[in-house]
C-alpha positions as CSV (number, residue, x, y, z in Angstrom):
1,X,-28.8,45.5,-31.4
2,X,-29.2,46.7,-28.1
3,X,-26.2,46.2,-25.8
4,X,-26.4,43.5,-23.0
5,X,-26.6,44.1,-19.7
6,X,-23.2,42.3,-18.8
7,X,-21.6,44.8,-21.4
8,X,-23.2,47.5,-19.8
9,X,-22.3,46.8,-16.5
10,X,-18.6,46.3,-17.9
11,X,-18.7,49.2,-19.4
12,X,-19.9,50.9,-16.6
13,X,-17.0,49.4,-14.2
14,X,-14.6,50.5,-16.4
15,X,-15.6,54.4,-17.0
16,X,-16.0,55.1,-13.2
17,X,-12.9,53.7,-12.8
18,X,-11.6,55.7,-15.5
19,X,-13.0,58.4,-13.6
20,X,-11.3,57.7,-10.4
21,X,-7.5,57.9,-11.9
22,X,-8.3,61.1,-13.2
23,X,-9.7,62.0,-10.1
24,X,-6.2,61.0,-8.0
25,X,-4.2,62.1,-11.0
26,X,-6.1,65.3,-10.8
27,X,-5.4,66.0,-6.7
28,X,-1.6,64.9,-7.8
29,X,-1.3,68.1,-10.6
30,X,-3.5,70.5,-8.5
31,X,-0.9,69.8,-5.1
32,X,2.3,70.5,-7.3
33,X,0.4,73.8,-8.7
34,X,-0.4,74.7,-5.1
35,X,3.5,74.2,-4.3
36,X,4.4,75.7,-7.1
37,X,2.7,79.1,-6.3
38,X,3.9,79.0,-2.9
39,X,7.4,78.2,-3.8
40,X,6.8,81.5,-6.5
41,X,5.6,83.4,-3.3
42,X,1.7,83.9,-4.7
43,X,-0.6,86.2,-3.8
44,X,-2.3,84.2,-0.2
45,X,-6.0,84.6,-2.5
46,X,-4.6,82.4,-5.0
47,X,-3.1,80.1,-3.3
48,X,-6.3,79.6,-0.8
49,X,-8.3,79.4,-4.1
50,X,-6.1,76.5,-5.4
51,X,-6.5,75.0,-2.3
52,X,-10.3,74.8,-2.5
53,X,-10.1,73.5,-5.8
54,X,-8.0,70.2,-4.0
55,X,-10.6,70.2,-1.4
56,X,-13.6,69.7,-4.3
57,X,-11.5,67.1,-5.9
58,X,-10.8,65.7,-3.0
59,X,-13.8,65.3,-1.6
60,X,-14.7,63.5,-5.2
61,X,-12.5,60.6,-5.0
62,X,-14.5,59.0,-1.6
63,X,-17.5,58.8,-3.8
64,X,-15.5,57.4,-7.2
65,X,-14.6,54.7,-4.7
66,X,-17.9,53.9,-3.6
67,X,-19.7,54.0,-7.1
68,X,-17.0,51.9,-8.0
69,X,-16.6,49.0,-5.5
70,X,-21.1,49.4,-6.0
71,X,-20.4,49.0,-9.4
72,X,-17.5,46.4,-9.6
73,X,-20.0,43.7,-7.1
74,X,-22.9,44.4,-9.7
75,X,-20.8,43.2,-12.1
76,X,-19.6,40.3,-10.4
77,X,-23.3,39.3,-9.0
78,X,-24.6,39.5,-12.4
79,X,-21.5,37.7,-14.0
80,X,-22.0,35.1,-12.0
81,X,-25.5,34.5,-12.8
82,X,-25.2,35.5,-16.9
83,X,-26.6,32.8,-18.6
84,X,-26.6,32.7,-22.6
85,X,-24.1,35.5,-22.4
86,X,-22.0,36.0,-25.3
87,X,-18.2,34.5,-24.7
88,X,-16.3,37.8,-25.7
89,X,-18.2,39.8,-23.0
90,X,-17.8,37.3,-20.8
91,X,-14.1,37.1,-21.1
92,X,-13.9,41.4,-21.6
93,X,-16.1,41.8,-18.1
94,X,-13.4,39.2,-16.5
95,X,-10.8,40.9,-17.3
96,X,-12.5,44.6,-16.4
97,X,-13.2,42.0,-12.8
98,X,-9.3,41.1,-12.8
99,X,-8.2,44.6,-13.5
100,X,-10.0,46.0,-10.7
101,X,-9.0,43.4,-8.1
102,X,-5.3,43.8,-9.1
103,X,-5.6,47.7,-8.0
């Protein structure tokens, strides 16, 4: 049985939300790595390379937030227009909407 559009949109929001959390954690970890390298007096090249990695991670965050906002809005719109949807799928979608809105 194929997944319903509501289920698909719910899963998309969940996945992008996890991706957003992952990038935020990665940025913190990368900054800690840089701070440690600096404290240990590591080679300037190594520090610069790690800063480039941090920069790439930070560049991804606005894109992920934008995709999350779009997917969230799409899910909300679909939820408002959901007809004959499975009650479990409706509840799951509402839960995801509530979790994201609380952020």
